[in-house]
C-alpha positions, -999 to +999 in steps of 0.1 A: +256-032+151+228-044+125+241-074+112+250-093+148+211-082+153+202-101+120+226-128+129+209-135+165+174-132+155+176-158+131+196-179+156+163-175+177+142-180+148+159-213+142+156-222+176+117-213+178+114-230+148+128-264+161+110-260+194+076-261+172+086-286+154+092-309+182+061-297+200+041-305+164+058-339+168+048-345+204+011-333+193+010-360+163+023-387+181-005-385+211-034-379+183-022-403+159-036-430+176-071-413+178-070-401+139-062-439+130-089-451+151-113-430+132-097-435+098-105-475+102-137-468+112-149-449+084-132-469+061-148-500+076-179-482+071-174-471+036-168-506+026-195-522+045-215-495+026-199-502-008-209-542-003-244-530+009-247-510-023-232-538-048-259-559-026-286-535-037-275-533-071-278-573-077-313-572-058-324-541-081-312-561-112-323-592-104-362-577-101-352-558-131-351-590-146-376-605-133-403-580-138-393-577-175-402-616-174-435-611-160-445-583-183-437-608-213-457-633-206-481-607-190-484-597-230-481-627-242-513-642-220-532-609-230-527-616-271-536-654-261-567-637-247-571-621-278-567-647-299-595-668-276-621-642-286-612-640-317-616-676-323-646-674-307-665-650-328-655-671-351-675-703-339-706-679-326-709-673-361-706-706-374-680-698-400-659-729-388-673-752-410-679-728-437-643-723-441-633-760-427-610-742-401-624-766-375-585-786-376-567-751-381-581-738-345-572-774-335-539-768-340-539-732-328-552-743-296-526-773-290-494-749-292-509-717-286-483-718-254-455-726-274-463-694-301-446-661-298-465-631-298-455-623-334-474-655-344-506-648-322-505-618-338-509-633-376-536-656-363-556-628-345-552-606-377-560-635-402-591-647-384-599-608-381-596-605-418-618-637-426-646-622-402-643-592-420-653-609-451-685-620-435 
């Protein structure tokens, strides 16, 4: 008797499981379009955000490059101003003719824009050494 009861329970469980599966399939069939639509919307938003992120990164990179170039130009201009101030000091002390620097200063002033920062610093230090001698 006990064996028959277990077998009947298995049959009932099996039918119940089939009913559960059918119910789940019906629910999935009804809900799937909603889920698909939501998934597509989220996927599109994600793609838009990725594109926006890439554009923002590109803008940041371009701005960073621009700022770096402006900073280098600022430093060069600052060094040129220092060089001109040192040259002015030499001229004020009338050392241009004493050391025959007129020709050298003319050349420096003509090419000052094309000199790199190291050359400008070299000339500044060189002229400062000359000033210390006096």
